[in-house]
C-alpha positions in Angstrom: -14.4 -41.8 -77.0 -15.6 -38.4 -78.8 -14.3 -37.0 -75.8 -11.3 -38.2 -76.1 -10.8 -38.0 -80.1 -11.8 -34.5 -79.9 -9.7 -33.8 -76.5 -6.4 -32.5 -78.6 -8.9 -29.9 -81.0 -9.6 -28.6 -77.9 -6.8 -28.2 -76.2 -4.7 -24.9 -75.7 -1.9 -26.6 -75.6 -1.9 -28.6 -78.5 -1.5 -25.9 -80.7 1.1 -24.3 -79.0 3.1 -27.5 -79.1 2.2 -27.1 -83.0 3.9 -24.1 -82.9 6.8 -25.2 -81.2 7.2 -28.3 -83.5 7.0 -25.5 -86.3 9.8 -23.3 -84.9 11.9 -26.5 -85.1 10.9 -27.3 -88.3 11.5 -23.5 -89.6 14.9 -23.6 -87.6 16.3 -26.9 -89.9 15.6 -25.3 -93.0 18.7 -23.1 -93.4 21.1 -26.4 -92.7 18.4 -28.2 -95.5 18.9 -25.4 -97.7 23.3 -25.2 -96.6 22.9 -28.8 -97.3 20.7 -28.1 -101.0 23.2 -25.7 -101.8 26.5 -27.8 -101.4 25.1 -30.8 -102.9 24.3 -28.9 -106.2 27.8 -27.3 -106.5 29.4 -30.3 -106.3 27.5 -31.9 -109.0 28.9 -28.8 -111.3 31.4 -29.5 -113.5 35.1 -27.8 -112.3 33.7 -27.4 -109.2 36.9 -27.4 -106.7 36.2 -30.5 -103.7 39.0 -28.5 -101.6 37.3 -25.2 -101.2 34.0 -26.2 -101.0 35.7 -28.5 -98.1 36.9 -25.8 -96.3 34.0 -23.8 -97.2 32.0 -26.7 -95.7 33.6 -27.5 -92.9 33.4 -23.8 -92.4 29.7 -24.1 -92.7 29.5 -27.3 -90.9 31.7 -25.4 -87.8 29.6 -22.4 -87.2 26.1 -24.3 -87.6 27.1 -26.6 -85.0 28.8 -23.2 -82.9 25.3 -21.8 -82.8 23.6 -24.8 -80.9 26.5 -24.6 -78.9 26.4 -21.0 -77.7 25.9 -20.1 -74.1 22.1 -19.1 -73.8 21.0 -21.0 -75.9 20.3 -23.5 -73.8 18.0 -21.2 -71.0 15.5 -19.6 -74.5 15.3 -24.2 -75.2 13.9 -23.9 -71.3 11.6 -21.3 -71.7 10.3 -22.6 -74.6 9.5 -25.7 -73.8 7.8 -24.9 -70.3 5.7 -22.2 -72.1 4.8 -23.5 -75.5 5.7 -27.7 -75.2 3.9 -27.4 -71.2 7.2 -29.3 -70.1 8.3 -29.4 -66.4 11.9 -28.1 -66.9 13.5 -28.8 -63.5 15.9 -25.0 -62.5 19.1 -25.8 -63.5 22.3 -25.0 -61.4 23.1 -21.4 -61.9 27.3 -22.5 -62.0 26.6 -24.8 -63.9 24.1 -23.9 -66.2 26.6 -23.1 -69.0 29.2 -25.7 -68.4 30.2 -28.1 -71.7 28.3 -30.8 -70.6 24.9 -28.9 -70.5 25.7 -26.7 -73.8 26.3 -30.4 -75.5 23.0 -31.8 -74.2 20.9 -28.7 -75.5 22.6 -29.1 -78.4 21.2 -32.3 -78.8 17.6 -31.1 -77.7 18.1 -28.9 -80.6 19.3 -31.9 -83.3 15.9 -33.6 -81.4 13.8 -30.9 -82.0 13.6 -30.0 -85.7 14.4 -33.6 -86.4 11.1 -33.8 -85.4 9.6 -30.6 -86.3 11.1 -30.8 -89.7 9.2 -34.5 -89.6 6.2 -33.1 -88.5 6.3 -29.8 -91.0 6.3 -32.2 -94.2 3.4 -34.3 -92.7 1.3 -30.7 -92.6 2.8 -29.5 -96.6 0.7 -32.6 -97.5 -1.7 -32.5 -95.3 -3.2 -29.1 -96.3 -3.3 -28.9 -98.9 -4.2 -33.0 -99.6 -7.3 -31.5 -97.4 -8.5 -29.1 -99.4 -8.3 -31.6 -102.6 -10.8 -33.8 -100.7 -13.0 -31.4 -100.1 -13.6 -30.4 -103.3 -13.0 -33.8 -105.3 -16.2 -34.5 -105.0 -17.4 -31.1 -107.1 -14.6 -30.4 -109.3 -12.1 -32.8 -110.9 -7.6 -33.4 -109.3 -6.4 -35.5 -110.7 -5.6 -38.1 -109.7 -8.8 -38.3 -108.0 -11.6 -39.1 -110.1 -15.2 -36.7 -109.7 -18.9 -37.2 -108.5 -20.0 -39.7 -106.6 -16.8 -41.8 -107.0 -15.6 -39.6 -103.9 -18.0 -39.2 -102.2 -16.1 -40.5 -99.1 -13.2 -37.0 -100.1 -14.6 -34.9 -97.8 -15.0 -37.5 -94.4 -11.9 -38.6 -94.9 -10.5 -34.0 -94.8 -12.5 -34.3 -92.2 -10.9 -37.0 -90.6 -6.8 -36.2 -91.8 -7.0 -32.6 -89.7 -7.9 -34.5 -86.6 -5.4 -37.3 -87.4 -2.4 -34.0 -87.7 -3.5 -32.7 -84.6 -3.9 -36.3 -82.7 0.0 -36.5 -84.4 0.6 -33.3 -83.1 0.2 -33.6 -79.5 1.3 -37.6 -79.2 5.0 -35.6 -80.9 4.3 -32.8 -78.5 3.8 -35.0 -75.6 6.9 -37.0 -76.6 9.7 -33.6 -76.5 7.5 -32.6 -73.2 8.6 -35.6 -71.6 12.2 -35.8 -72.8 13.0 -31.9 -72.3 13.7 -32.4 -68.6 16.9 -34.7 -69.2 18.3 -32.8 -71.7 17.7 -29.2 -71.0 17.3 -30.3 -66.6 19.8 -30.8 -64.6 22.1 -33.7 -65.0 22.2 -36.1 -62.1 25.9 -34.6 -61.0 23.8 -30.9 -61.1 21.3 -32.2 -58.8 23.3 -34.0 -57.0 25.1 -30.2 -56.1 21.7 -28.2 -56.1 20.8 -31.0 -53.7 24.0 -30.5 -51.1 23.7 -27.0 -51.9 19.8 -28.1 -50.2 21.1 -29.8 -47.0 23.9 -27.4 -46.1 21.3 -24.6 -46.4 19.1 -26.9 -44.1 22.0 -27.7 -42.1 22.7 -24.1 -41.4 19.8 -23.5 -40.7 19.8 -25.7 -38.4 22.7 -24.7 -36.9 21.0 -21.3 -36.8 18.3 -22.0 -35.3 19.8 -24.4 -32.4 21.5 -20.9 -32.0 19.6 -18.8 -31.6 17.4 -21.5 -29.0 20.6 -21.5 -27.2 20.0 -17.8 -27.1 16.8 -17.8 -25.8 17.7 -20.2 -23.1 20.9 -19.0 -21.2 20.2 -15.6 -21.7 16.3 -15.0 -20.5 16.6 -18.0 -18.6 19.0 -17.0 -16.7 17.3 -13.1 -16.0 13.9 -15.4 -14.9 15.6 -17.8 -13.2 17.3 -14.6 -10.5 13.9 -13.1 -11.4 12.2 -15.9 -9.6 14.4 -16.2 -6.8 14.1 -12.3 -5.8 10.3 -12.4 -6.1 10.0 -15.1 -3.8 12.6 -14.2 -1.4 10.8 -10.5 -1.1 7.8 -12.4 -0.6 9.0 -13.7 2.3 10.5 -10.6 4.1 8.2 -7.9 2.5 7.1 -6.3 5.9 10.3 -7.4 8.0 12.9 -5.8 5.4 11.5 -3.1 3.6 14.6 -2.2 2.8 16.0 -5.8 1.6 12.7 -6.1 -0.8 13.5 -2.5 -2.0 16.8 -3.6 -3.7 14.9 -7.2 -4.6 12.9 -5.1 -7.0 15.4 -2.8 -8.3 17.1 -5.8 -9.5 14.2 -7.5 -10.9 13.7 -3.9 -12.4 17.4 -4.5 -13.9 17.2 -8.3 -15.1 14.0 -7.4 -16.8 16.0 -5.0 -18.8 18.6 -7.0 -20.0 16.7 -9.8 -20.7 14.5 -7.4 -23.3 17.9 -6.1 -24.4 19.2 -9.8 -25.0 15.6 -10.7 -26.9 15.8 -7.6 -29.0 19.6 -9.5 -29.8 17.8 -12.1 -30.5 15.5 -10.6 -33.1 17.6 -8.9 -34.5 19.8 -12.1 -35.3 16.1 -13.1 -37.4 15.2 -9.5 -39.0 15.9 -10.5 -42.3 18.8 -8.4 -44.0 20.6 -7.5 -40.7 24.1 -7.3 -39.9 26.7 -6.8 -37.3 26.4 -3.7 -37.3 22.8 -3.2 -36.8 22.7 -6.1 -34.1 23.3 -5.4 -30.4 26.8 -6.4 -28.9 27.1 -9.9 -26.9 27.9 -10.3 -23.6 31.6 -12.1 -23.4 34.0 -12.3 -20.7 34.2 -7.9 -19.7 30.6 -8.3 -18.7 31.8 -11.0 -16.4 31.4 -8.8 -13.3 27.7 -7.3 -14.3 27.1 -11.0 -14.3 28.5 -12.3 -10.4 26.1 -9.1 -9.7 23.3 -9.9 -10.8 23.5 -13.0 -9.0 23.9 -11.9 -6.4 21.3 -10.2 -5.8 19.3 -13.1 -6.0 20.9 -13.7 -2.0 23.8 -16.4 -3.7 26.7 -16.0 -2.6 29.3 -15.5 -5.1 33.0 -16.1 -5.4 35.0 -16.0 -8.5 38.4 -16.1 -9.0 39.9 -14.6 -11.9 43.2 -15.5 -13.7 44.9 -13.7 -16.8 43.3 -11.1 -18.7 40.0 -12.0 -20.2 40.2 -8.8 -23.2 42.9 -11.3 -24.5 40.3 -13.9 -25.3 38.9 -13.8 -28.9 35.5 -12.6 -29.1 33.9 -16.0 -30.5 35.5 -17.8 -27.7 34.4 -15.3 -25.3 31.2 -14.9 -25.7 30.6 -18.2 -25.5 32.2 -18.6 -22.5 30.4 -15.5 -20.7 27.6 -17.7 -21.6 28.3 -21.1 -20.5 29.3 -19.7 -17.3 25.6 -17.7 -17.1 24.1 -21.1 -17.7 26.1 -23.0 -14.9 24.6 -20.0 -12.4 21.3 -20.5 -13.8 21.7 -24.3 -13.3 23.0 -23.7 -9.6 20.4 -21.5 -9.4 17.6 -23.9 -10.5 18.9 -27.3 -8.8 20.5 -26.4 -6.2 19.1 -22.9 -5.2 21.1 -20.3 -2.8 23.7 -22.5 -2.4 27.0 -21.0 -2.4 28.7 -21.2 -6.2 32.5 -20.8 -7.1 33.6 -19.3 -10.4 37.3 -20.3 -11.4 38.1 -18.3 -14.8 42.1 -19.1 -16.0 42.7 -17.5 -19.4 46.1 -19.2 -21.2 48.4 -18.2 -24.1 46.3 -20.7 -25.8 43.1 -21.3 -24.0 40.4 -20.8 -21.7 39.6 -22.8 -18.3 35.8 -22.7 -16.6 35.1 -23.9 -13.5 32.5 -23.8 -11.3 31.1 -25.5 -8.5 27.8 -26.0 -5.9 27.8 -27.4 -2.4 25.1 -31.1 -3.7 21.8 -32.2 -1.5 19.5 -29.0 -1.7 16.1 -29.8 -2.7 15.9 -28.8 -6.0 14.2 -25.4 -7.4 12.0 -27.2 -9.9 12.0 -31.5 -8.9 11.0 -33.5 -11.1 11.8 -31.0 -13.9 14.7 -30.9 -16.2 16.1 -28.7 -18.6 17.9 -28.3 -21.5 21.0 -26.7 -19.3 24.0 -29.0 -19.7 22.7 -29.9 -23.6 23.5 -26.2 -24.2 26.9 -26.0 -22.7 28.1 -29.3 -24.9 27.1 -27.5 -27.9 28.4 -24.9 -27.5 31.9 -26.5 -26.2 31.2 -28.7 -29.2 32.0 -25.7 -31.9 34.7 -24.5 -30.3 36.1 -27.9 -30.2 36.7 -28.0 -26.4 36.0 -30.6 -23.6 33.7 -30.4 -20.7 33.5 -32.8 -18.2 30.4 -32.2 -15.3 28.8 -34.0 -12.4 29.0 -34.9 -8.7 33.0 -34.8 -7.5 33.1 -35.2 -3.8 30.7 -33.4 -2.0 30.0 -30.3 -4.9 28.6 -30.5 -8.2 31.4 -29.7 -10.7 31.1 -28.3 -13.8 35.0 -28.0 -16.1 35.2 -26.3 -19.8 38.4 -25.9 -21.7 38.4 -23.7 -25.0 40.3 -23.6 -27.3 41.6 -20.5 -29.1 41.9 -22.0 -32.0 37.9 -21.0 -33.1 35.2 -22.5 -34.2 34.8 -25.9 -36.3 
């Protein structure tokens, strides 16, 4: 019980709140002085009501305008956090100085002055009253009695400051609870902030998914080709040294390509990286290099290209390259060294891709799936394209149509 009584006296927050309340009383003084001045002027004989009315309108507009000045809300938030210990959320910078926010800041100033003025008035009476109660038993203090009749005075003098500090603590706590409502973001501002956070989270998720696709398609293709080449080289290590040498060269080239692709993805992750500092991404102009690398793994790849790949917009060309790359990787993983047909048809407003390979071969990784087809669908979806994949007679066929309209 005693600890609870003494807690406000020992807390530094109580005295900071007292400073905040007294600042409110200080801000109230000019308004009180202005009211007293006009009140006395109206009470004088011969005063011009019209002139006094105009002056009062000007004074009221100036007094209210001070509370609506941009930046006042920021000062009030800082003071409420530092002195009241209020947990005021950070307002949205875009609406921080909007008129609804300024009006709520003006209302906060009015409440602060009213509560601070009341506390200041109490302090004005409590401080001299405490001194009087302490001295009353030994000195005549009208209208208080003297001597033993005022023996209770020193006890009351000790109780009054404690009660005052409890009142200050309670008033400060009430203002601290009110501050987030008047100074913090409104419901509309909170919705804007939450919407922006959701959009930022969506952008981060989209970027992570894109980077995952880049790693899966580029590095995954290089590793698949390398695995097949290494297996083939191991089987003819003694009988065909020339093939082994070619396979090792192809493995080294695939490793260098994978490192370049990995460096590109890491550049995207680096904070502050720009398009100028990132390595260029492969597109349909690099299709021959991709097909040659796949052929080096012992896969017969036939390609048919119609139209000019250079006419394909950059973003569509890059995604088309990745789709072909992933289609080749899937064929190698799930069908083995079977012939693969690739067709690229560049039209006036779209590019069509088709990859085919025979069915019936034993899968390279039996029992294990991947995200290759899902990654293709994501890329096609971003570009508002169309994709179909599945058995077609005795072949597995992947057909993609990518319009030039651009990503959504």
